[in-house]
C-alpha positions in Angstrom: 134.9 107.3 106.4 132.6 109.6 107.6 129.1 108.5 109.7 126.3 109.7 108.3 124.5 113.0 109.8 120.5 112.1 109.6 118.2 114.7 112.1 117.8 113.9 115.9 114.5 113.8 115.4 111.4 113.0 112.9 110.0 115.7 111.1 107.2 114.1 111.6 104.9 113.4 112.6 104.4 110.4 114.3 101.1 109.7 115.9 98.2 109.7 112.8 95.5 110.3 115.2 97.5 114.4 115.5 97.0 113.9 111.8 94.1 112.5 111.1 91.9 113.7 113.5 89.5 111.4 115.2 86.8 110.8 112.3 88.5 109.6 109.2 85.5 108.8 107.5 86.4 104.2 107.5 83.6 101.8 108.0 83.6 101.0 111.8 85.9 98.7 113.0 88.3 100.5 110.7 92.0 101.6 112.1 95.0 103.5 111.1 97.9 103.1 112.5 101.9 102.7 112.1 102.8 99.4 111.5 105.4 97.0 113.3 108.3 96.2 111.7 109.5 94.2 114.1 106.8 91.2 113.4 107.7 89.1 110.5 103.4 88.8 109.6 103.3 92.7 109.2 106.2 92.6 107.0 105.1 89.9 105.0 101.7 91.0 104.6 103.1 95.0 103.0 105.1 92.6 101.1 102.1 91.2 99.4 100.0 94.3 99.0 103.6 95.7 96.9 104.0 92.9 95.5 100.4 92.9 94.1 100.3 96.2 93.4 102.9 95.7 91.0 101.4 93.3 89.1 98.1 95.1 88.2 100.0 98.2 87.6 102.3 96.4 85.2 102.2 93.3 84.7 104.2 91.5 86.9 106.0 92.0 90.5 109.4 93.3 91.7 110.1 93.7 94.7 110.6 92.0 97.7 111.0 91.9 102.1 114.5 93.8 101.6 112.7 97.2 99.6 109.8 97.4 101.9 112.1 97.1 105.4 114.0 99.5 103.7 109.9 101.8 104.2 109.6 100.6 107.4 112.6 100.1 109.9 113.8 101.3 112.0 116.8 101.9 111.2 115.5 104.9 108.9 112.3 106.2 110.7 114.1 109.7 111.1 113.8 110.2 107.4 110.5 107.8 106.8 106.9 107.8 108.4 104.2 104.9 108.2 100.7 103.9 108.4 98.5 100.7 107.9 95.4 100.5 107.2 93.3 97.6 109.1 90.4 96.2 108.9 87.7 95.3 112.2 90.2 91.9 112.1 93.1 93.1 111.9 94.1 92.8 108.2 96.0 95.5 106.5 94.3 96.7 103.5 96.0 100.1 102.4 100.0 101.1 103.2 101.3 104.6 103.2 105.1 106.2 103.1 106.5 109.6 103.2 110.1 109.7 102.8 111.9 113.2 103.8 113.9 112.9 100.4 115.6 116.4 100.8 114.6 120.4 100.6 111.0 121.2 100.4 110.4 116.8 98.4 108.7 114.6 100.4 108.3 111.3 98.3 105.2 109.1 99.3 104.4 105.6 98.3 100.3 104.9 98.1 99.3 101.9 98.3 96.1 99.8 98.4 94.6 96.4 98.2 92.9 95.7 95.1 90.2 93.7 94.9 88.6 95.9 98.1 84.9 97.0 97.7 85.1 100.5 95.2 84.4 102.8 97.7 86.1 101.5 100.8 89.1 101.5 98.5 88.3 104.6 98.2 88.1 105.4 100.8 91.4 103.9 102.0 92.9 106.3 99.2 91.6 109.2 100.3 92.9 108.7 104.4 96.7 108.3 103.2 96.8 111.1 101.1 94.8 113.1 104.1 97.7 111.9 106.2 100.8 112.7 103.3 98.7 116.3 103.4 99.7 116.3 107.1 103.0 115.0 106.6 104.6 117.4 104.1 102.3 120.1 106.2 104.5 118.8 109.5 108.2 118.3 107.4 107.4 121.5 105.8 107.2 123.4 109.0 110.1 121.5 110.6 112.4 122.9 107.6 111.1 126.0 107.6 109.3 126.1 104.5 106.1 127.8 102.6 105.6 125.1 100.7 105.6 122.0 100.4 106.2 119.6 98.0 104.9 115.6 97.8 106.4 113.6 94.8 104.4 110.1 93.9 104.2 107.8 91.6 102.2 105.0 88.9 102.9 103.2 87.0 101.4 104.6 82.9 98.8 101.9 82.7 97.2 102.1 86.4 94.0 103.9 86.1 92.9 103.8 89.2 95.6 104.9 90.8 95.7 107.7 87.6 92.2 108.4 88.9 92.3 109.3 93.1 95.7 111.0 92.3 93.4 113.7 90.5 91.0 112.9 92.0 93.2 114.6 95.7 95.2 117.5 93.5 97.8 116.2 92.2 99.2 116.4 88.6 101.0 114.1 85.9 104.2 115.7 85.4 106.4 113.5 84.1 107.2 110.3 82.2 109.9 107.8 82.9 111.4 104.9 80.7 112.0 102.1 82.7 115.4 100.7 80.5 116.9 97.5 80.2 119.6 96.0 78.6 121.2 92.9 77.9 124.8 91.9 78.6 126.5 89.1 77.1 129.9 87.4 78.9 132.2 88.4 75.7 131.1 92.7 76.7 133.8 91.7 79.4 136.5 93.1 77.0 134.3 97.1 76.5 136.5 98.0 79.5 140.1 97.6 79.6 139.4 96.7 83.7 136.2 98.0 85.0 138.1 98.9 88.3 140.7 101.1 85.9 140.4 102.3 82.7 141.7 105.4 80.3 139.9 106.3 76.9 140.9 109.4 74.8 141.9 111.2 77.8 139.6 110.1 80.3 140.2 108.0 83.6 136.9 105.4 85.0 137.9 105.0 88.5 136.0 102.4 91.4 136.4 105.0 94.5 139.2 104.6 96.1 139.3 101.9 99.2 141.0 102.1 102.5 143.1 99.5 104.6 139.8 98.7 106.0 138.1 98.3 103.4 135.6 101.4 103.0 135.8 103.9 100.4 137.3 107.1 100.4 135.5 110.2 101.7 136.9 112.9 99.2 136.4 110.5 96.8 132.4 110.2 97.9 132.2 113.9 98.3 133.7 113.7 95.0 131.5 112.0 93.7 128.1 114.1 95.9 129.7 117.2 94.2 129.5 115.7 90.2 126.3 114.7 90.9 124.8 117.7 92.4 127.0 119.7 89.3 125.1 117.5 86.9 121.4 117.6 87.8 121.4 121.2 89.3 119.1 122.2 86.1 117.2 119.0 86.0 113.6 118.4 86.2 113.0 118.3 90.0 116.4 118.7 90.9 116.8 119.5 95.8 119.6 120.2 97.1 120.6 117.4 99.4 123.5 117.5 101.9 126.7 114.8 101.5 125.2 113.4 104.5 122.1 113.1 103.7 122.7 111.7 100.2 125.3 109.0 101.4 122.7 107.5 104.1 120.0 107.4 101.7 122.3 105.6 99.2 123.3 103.1 101.4 119.7 101.8 102.3 118.9 100.8 98.9 119.2 96.7 99.8 121.4 96.7 96.3 123.7 98.9 97.7 127.5 98.3 97.1 130.2 100.1 97.7 132.1 98.3 94.4 129.8 100.2 92.2 131.0 103.6 92.5 133.1 104.8 90.2 134.5 107.9 89.1 135.0 110.3 85.2 137.7 111.9 85.8 139.4 114.3 82.8 143.6 114.1 83.0 145.0 116.6 80.2 146.0 119.0 82.9 148.0 119.4 85.7 145.8 117.1 88.0 142.7 115.1 87.9 139.7 116.8 87.4 136.5 114.8 88.7 133.6 115.5 85.8 131.6 112.3 85.8 130.2 109.9 87.9 127.6 106.9 88.0 126.3 104.4 91.7 125.5 100.8 90.1 123.2 99.2 92.6 122.6 95.0 92.3 119.3 93.7 90.9 118.7 90.6 92.4 117.1 87.0 91.1 115.1 84.4 92.9 115.1 82.4 89.3 118.4 83.8 87.6 121.0 85.5 87.1 121.4 89.1 89.1 121.6 92.3 87.1 122.9 95.6 87.8 121.5 98.8 87.4 122.3 102.4 87.1 121.3 103.9 89.9 123.2 107.5 88.7 124.4 108.7 86.2 125.7 112.3 86.0 128.5 114.2 84.1 129.3 117.9 84.1 128.0 119.9 81.4 131.4 121.3 81.0 132.7 118.0 80.0 129.8 117.3 77.4 131.1 115.8 74.1 133.6 114.1 76.0 132.6 110.5 75.7 132.7 110.7 79.8 128.6 109.4 80.1 129.5 106.6 77.3 132.4 105.4 79.2 131.3 105.2 81.9 127.9 102.9 80.6 130.5 101.2 79.0 132.0 100.5 82.6 128.9 99.0 84.6 128.0 96.5 81.0 131.5 95.3 81.4 131.2 95.0 85.2 128.7 92.8 85.2 129.7 90.7 82.6 132.8 89.6 84.7 130.2 89.1 87.4 128.3 87.0 85.2 125.2 89.3 85.4 122.8 89.2 82.5 121.5 92.4 82.5 121.7 96.2 83.1 118.7 98.5 83.7 118.2 102.5 84.3 115.7 105.0 84.1 115.7 108.0 81.7 113.4 110.8 81.9 111.5 110.7 78.2 110.9 114.7 78.7 114.6 114.5 79.0 116.3 117.5 76.5 119.6 116.7 77.0 118.7 113.5 74.4 119.7 111.0 77.6 117.3 109.0 75.7 119.2 108.4 72.7 123.0 107.5 74.2 120.7 104.3 76.0 119.3 103.3 72.5 122.4 103.1 70.6 123.8 101.1 73.7 121.2 98.8 73.4 118.7 99.9 75.6 115.2 99.0 75.9 112.2 100.7 77.2 110.4 97.3 79.0 107.6 99.7 81.2 106.5 102.9 82.2 106.3 105.5 84.7 104.9 108.9 85.6 106.1 111.7 88.3 102.5 113.4 89.9 102.7 116.4 92.2 100.8 117.9 94.6 102.3 122.0 96.5 100.5 121.4 99.8 100.6 125.6 101.7 102.8 124.6 105.1 101.1 126.0 108.0 103.0 129.1 110.0 104.8 127.3 112.4 
């Protein structure tokens, strides 16, 4: 098993003053500073802000401490950067996070406390966007790009967020259906074994494990290559190295190696990998856990062979075997592939809707 290789140094600017300058336009006594991930009160406050943001935007909160730590922990600081806005009493009122996701694509998380005075809240939003633009220029320059995309999301009904993003030059570019499907114990029989089964000349199997329990590197590379090939023509696809891909997936709080599957055609001289599914665990504090389809991809040459349907049956069977009660996934509502029709036919329904908003930033010459 290889050790993921990520940049030795962050491509971001760690000092907010270098990005924003001294005049950030906030009320007297307010400041923009990096958060301290080792401070449990800071992590608790960020978790509170995130959950309140979710409740306001979609009606319920799902994130927890682990999701915040993915963004702010020391482990991820070579590919991420964070700032918080503090009031004169030191209370965190807003939080911004950027992630050097892949070539030309920088993710941006943008959260401002609900209930703040409208003018102050809007200025907090402006500051976070200004900071993100500066970070986009920094990471784009480090990657040698002329233009760097900022990719941020919003809940479909979050009108405050929409107004801020539109006013800051972002464009709404895509809609995503966040879907879920109930799982019953009887559905364990959908696959002979979720570890390994075969149907119509296609084998569905977990990635192999070595004697140490770690996954086989060749299998992991096959998963990466299949997904890169499957998504090459999809919306906003961008190149991601194997090392970047592996590092990012392992950061997910729900990551488990025994949730990675390959699909292989067996009607040739040797098995041919043509599909891959990466699942994660959706933990619950009030009931059974669920499973989540983080990635599902099938190479174009193998479409129509039942590969996607078989992989979905595999994770449903696996979830039922583990005593879980649901499987979630995200689908591009505007995709021409017809994936939404497959999911609907297999019992998925839309739970809530999110949107992608983009802004392209011109990168200043080095």
